N, C-alpha and C positions, 0 to 999 in steps of 0.2 A: 823351053821344055814343053813337051807334048802334054796337053791337058791343062797347062798353066793359064791363068787369067792375066798375069802380070805381063805388061808389054815391054819386054827387054829391048825391043827395037826403038822404043821411045826414051827409055831411061836405063842406063847400066848401073845397077846398085854398086855402091862402094863396099869394100871388104868389111869394114866395121859395121855397116848396115846389115849385111848378110849375117855376120856373126851375132849381132844383137838379136836379129829376127830368129835365128836358130835357138838362142837361149830362151827367148820368150816362148817359143813353141814347145821346147823341151821341158822347161821348168815351171810353167803355169803362170798364175797371176803375176804381172810384172809392172814395175815402175821404171820408165825410161827417161833419163834426164840428160838432155843434150842442148848445148847452146843454140840459139836461133840461127838458122841457116845451114845446119848440119844434117838436115833431112829426117826429122822425126816422122813425117808423113810417109816417106818412102818405106820406112821400117814397118809402119802400120799396114801399108798395102801388101808388103811381102807376107806378113802374118795373115792378113785377110785372105790372100791368095790360097793358102793351104786350106782354110775353112770352106771357101767357095768350091774348091776342088772336091771336097768331101760332101758337097751338097748342103752345107750348113750356111745359114744366113748371118749377116754382119750388121751390127748396130754401131754407128760412128757418131759420137756426141761432141758438140763444141758449144761454147757458151753464148755465141752471138750468131745472128742470121748471116752477116757477111762472112764469118768464118765457116759456117755450114755450107754456104754457097761455094766457097773456095775449095772445101773438101769434096763436095759433089763433083766439081770440075776435075779435081785430081783423079777421082775414080773413073770418070768418063773418058779422060784423056790417056790414063796410064794403065787401065785394065780393059781386057777384052770382054766388054759387057754390052748387051743389046740396049736399045732405047727402051726405057721403062724398067730396066733392071736396077737402076739407082733412083731412089726417091728422096726428095727433100721435104722434111716436115718441120715447120717452124710456127711461131705464133701467128703468122699471117693467115694460116688456115684455121678457121673456127673449129671448135670441138666437134661440131656436127659433121664438118667436111673431113676431119681426120678419122672419124669412125670408119673402120673397115680398111683403111689404107695401110695400117701397120703390117698386114700379112701379104702385101701385094708385090714386094720387090726383094731381090736377093740382098741388096744393100740399102739400108735406111740411114740417111744422114739427118740428124735432128738436134734440136736444143733440149737440154735436160729438163727444162720447165715443162715442155710438152709431154715428155715421157712421164714425168712425175704426175702431172694432172691426169693423164689418161690411164696410168696404172691405178691410181686411187679410185677412178670412176669405172674400173673394169672395162675400159674401151680398148685395151690392148693386152697382149701377153708377151712375156719376154722369150719368145721362140727364136732365139739366136744362139749361134755357137760362140761368137766372139763379140765382146763389147769394148770399144775403144773410147777412152775419155781424154779428149784433148784439153790442154790447159788444166790439168787435174789438180793443180795447187788450189783451185777454187773449191775443192771438195772439203769444205770446213763449215762448221756452224749449221745454219738453217738453209744454206744454199741447196738448190735442187739436186746437184751432183751427189750430195751426201745421201739423200734418200735413194736415188737411183743406184749408186754404187753398192749400198747395203742390200737392196733387193736383188741385184745381180749376183752378189756373193752368196746370199742365202740359197739361190737357185743353182749354184755351182757353175755359173757361166765363166768362161775364160775372160778375165778383165786385163786390159792393157791401158795403163795410164801414161800420158805424155806431158812433159813440161820442160821448160828451160831452167826453172828453178822452183823447188818445192818450199822455199823459205828457210829461215835459220832457226826456227823454234823446234827444239827436239820433240816437244809434246805434239806440235802440229804435224810434223813429218811422221812420227810414229802413229799418231791417230789416223792420219790419212792412209798409211800403209796397212794398219789393222782393219780399217773400214773396207779396203779393197781385198783384204786377204793376201797381201803381197808375199810371194815366195822367192822373188828374184828382183834384184835392183841392177839396172844397167846405167852407169854414169860415165860420161866422157867429157873432157874439156879440151881446150886447145893444146894442152901439154902432153896428152896421151899419145903413145907411139903410133897407134893405128889410126889416129885422127890427124896428127900433125901435118901430114902430107897434103891434106885437103883444106887446111886452114889458111886463109889469106892473112898477111900481116896487118895488124892494126896498131897505129901509132896513137897512144893515149897520153894526153897531157892536160894540164890545167893552166888556166890564165887567171892570175890574181888581179883584183882591183881593190882600191882603198875605199873604206866607208867614208863618204863625204863629211868633213868636219862640220859643215853648215847644217847637217841633219842631226848632229849630236845633241843639240838642245831638245829637239822633239823626242829623241830616244830616251833621254834622261827623265823627261816628264812621264813617259809611259812606264819606265822602270820603277819610278816612285809609286805609281798606282798599283803596279803588279806586286811590289813588295808588301804593300798594305794588305792586299788579299791573302798573300802567302802567310803573313803574320797571324791573321785571324784563323786560318786553317791549321797552322801549327799549334795555336793556343788550345784548340780542341782535340789535338792529337791525330788529326786526319792526314797530316803531311809532315814529313821529317826532313825533306830536302832543304839544305841551307841556301841554295841558290836556284832560281828558276831556270838557269842555263842547263841544269842537269835533268830537267823534266821533259820526258818524251810523252808521246800520245798514250802509250801503254800505262805509264805511271799515273797520268792524269785520269785515266779510266779507273784505275785502282783506287784513287782518291775518292772519286765519285761513288764507287761501290761501298767504301767505308762510311761515307756520309749517309748513304741510303740505309745503312743499318742502324742509324740513330733514329730518334723519334721526336714528335712534337715540333715546337717552334724552332728548336736548335737545328733539326734536320733541314727545315725549309730555309733557314738563314744560311746554313752551310751550302746548300744547293745553289742559292742565289750568288754567294761569294765565288763558288766554283765556276758558275756560268760567266760571271764577270771576268774571272781570271782567264778563262779560255778565250774570250773575245779580245782581251788586252794582249795576251800572248800572240794571238794570230795577227793583230795589228802591228805588234813589235816585229814579227817575222817579215811581214809585208814591207815595212819601212826599211829593214836591214837588207833584205835580199832582192826587193823589186823596185823600191823607190817611193818618192813622195806622192806621185800621182796615183799609184795603185793603193797606197795607204789612204789617200783622200777618198777614192772611189768606195773603199770598204765602209767608211763612216757615212758616206752619202747614201749608200744602200741601207745602212742601219737606221738612219734617220727617216728614210722613206717607208719603212715597215709600218703597216697599218696597226698590227698587233705587236706591241713592244713589252717584253718582260720587265720586271722591276730592276733586274740587273742591268739591262740595256739602258733603261731610262736614267738610272743613277750614273752610268758612265757618261751619257750624253750631257747630263746636267753639270758634271764636274768641271770646274773652272780650268783645270789643267788640260783637259781634252780640248776645250775651246781655244786655249792658248796654243796647244800643239797643232791644231788644225789651222789656226791663223798663221803660225810660223811656216808650216809645210806649204801652205798656199802661196807664200811669198817667195819660196825658193825658185830661182831662175833655172837652175840645172836639175835634171832628173838623175836617176841612178847611173853611175859610170859604166855599168854593164852594157847599157845601150850603145855607148860610144865604142866600147871594146868590141862588141859584136859587129858593129858597122865596119870598124877598122879591119877585123878578121876577114870579112867577106869582100870588102872593096878591092883588096889586092888580088883576089882569086874569083872573079865574077863568072868564070867559065865552068866552075864546078857545081855539082848538085849537093844540096844540103837538106837535112831535117834538123830544125831547131826545136827542141822540146822545152816547153814553157809550162810551169805548174799552174799558173793562175790566169783565168780567162781575161781579166782586164788587161793584163800584161801582154797576152797574145795579140790583142788588137793593136796595142802600142808598138809591139815589135814589128808586126806586119807593116804598119804605117811608116816606121823608121826605115826599114829595109827597102821599101818601095821608093824612097827618096834617092836611092843610089842609081845613077844612070846605068842601064844595061842589066838591071836586076829586077826580077819579078817574084814576089812572095805572095803566098796565099795561106789562109788559116785552115786548119783541119781539126774540127771540134765535134762534139757529140750532141746527143738529143737534148741535153740540158740547155744548150745554146740554140735550140730550135732547128738543128740540122738533121735532115732525114738520112736514113741509110743509103737511099738512092743517090742523094746529093754527095754523100761521102764517097760512094763508089765512082761517081763521075769525076770528083776531084782527083782521086788516085789515078784514074785513067788518063786525065789530062797531065798529071805529073809524070806518068810513065811515058807519055808521048812528047815530053819536054816542052810543053806549052808554057811552063814556068819552071824556075829552077830552085826555089826554096819553099819547103813545106814547113810551116810553123804550127806545131802540133801540141795538143793537150795529151793527157794519158791515153786517149783513144788510139793514138798512133803507136803505142807500145806493144800491144798484145795481138799477135797472130795474124793481123791483116796482111794481105799480099801487097805490101808496099815495096816498090822496086828498090834495089840497093842504091845507095848514094855514096858520094865521095867522102862526105864529112857529116858526122852527127855532132851537134852542139847541145850540151846541157846548159840551159840558161841559168839553172841552179842545180846543185847536187840534191839528191833525194835519199832519205835514209833506208828506203826499201831495196833490199838486195834483189828481189824478184824484178822490180821495175828497172833497176840499174842494168841487169843482164839483158832484159828485153830491149832497152834503148840501145845499148851497144851493138846488139845483133842486127841493127838496121843498116850497118855498113860492113864492108869487107866480106860480102857473100861470094862474089865472083872475081873481085880484084882487091888490091890493097886499099885500106880505108883509114880513116882518122876519126878520133873522138876527142873533142875539146870540152872541158868542163870549166865554166865560169864560176869563180869563187870570190866572194867579198871577204877580205881579211878580217879576223876578229869578230865574226858574226856566226849565226846559225849555219851558214853555208859550210864553214870549216867542220863543224861538228857533224853535220849530215854526211859529208864526204867520207870522214873516217869511220862513221857508224856503218855505212853501206859496205865499205871494204872489209870491216871486221865481220859483218854478218855473212858476207860471201864465203870467207874462210871458214867460219863456223858451220855453215851449211854443208860445205864439202867434207869437213871432218865428221859430222853427224852421219851423212849419207854413206861415206866410205866405211864407217864403223858398222852401220846396219848391213851394208853389202857383205862385209866380211863375216858377220854373224850368220847371214843367210847362206853362206857357202863359198864366199870368195868371188873375186873377179874372174871372168872367163879367161882361160889361157889364150894368150895372143900367139896364134900360129901363122906361119907363112903359107901363101898359096890360097886356092879357092876353098870355100867352106865345104866340108864333106859330110857332116852329120845329116843334113837335109839337102836334097838336090833341088836347088832353086833354078837350075837351068844355066 
């Protein structure tokens, strides 16, 4: 289209992308929920195109520097913009260097933290027609997105929020929508008629392993200690759960909040019992879902702490812990998941994989085990906590894309947004209760061809609970969002043929 910035010669938008972009332009502040790989960025570029044609500037925010760099690249490759029209502003630029840059380009791609800091110091103004918030599910609590979204809404800017999943909490979704002043919700999944034709098939299955009976003695010792702490917390009315198996992270946070409302010595005793319970529950989960070596590593780090709380010291001095650690150290075999994982990959060494692993000690062990397989090369993909810089992360992804190795063993850093190439198979080393992370992990396969997702589950452990929790939360999320969408005016009518409301070319 004459005057358009969008490069239709480089990317031909899909019909549902055009329709969603139309609705965003027509209806105002919008939340777009699309599974990973279905082109949220393309929709944002189509909307940005209209504002650029009108001579208005665009602010595109993403929570990390690698994601910001990825979006800058999209603008440079898919939009007819001159050099210098797209500017990247992240924490790599000091506040002094950022001063004056905010007004210099048609498109600014930035991290929300930089925008928040410079708004508060009057180093920038929100002189933009459109503000895009990528991974907008992060707009909760004290995160910088919350402040920036509120400031944009107050100034009447057009806000477009993008996410693969906003979460399953009705309060969170409604709070995020209210913060952005959402007037329109666009949600699609793999079953929607206008999306189905573009979705590659994904075979999702789980592989069960048995909890090793030789580990059961260690587990029982831990459970006795957990039950003791639970009994103390019940006695003071801080907890009502009959079994620790039903305690999730949210419930444990609420327990702590109740203890905090107490006073004097009772309060400090309660907080100490709660801290001990948290540590023991974590150790129990590591034993059940990761194995004896990861369980031992956890206590090794606990013992190595220079500053230990009273709760930690009491745990370490407990004879049952000493007995449990001794028994775990004597075990000859580790968790059966390692063997199952190796078995799955040995038979199909020609495929590419991402193996998502929750715990860093286990990531190292999984990489070591997979590299014992002839013809297989695995590398870890972790974050700053493990001392890996973003430049190193980028080089790892590039080498993976160039097929220099075929298995990426990733922590949660591999779940969100990064431009990781599509793979044949995604393996969850353990299920996770977060519906957001679940959707993001699955989205790493079947982007351009059929894919496979395999979930490893240890029977009769936390693995099973987490698997069903995440499935339930996904269904709940869709019900909540569909209900909100209906209240805001219903889903856009699905019409055949090219979009007519706005001429995108």
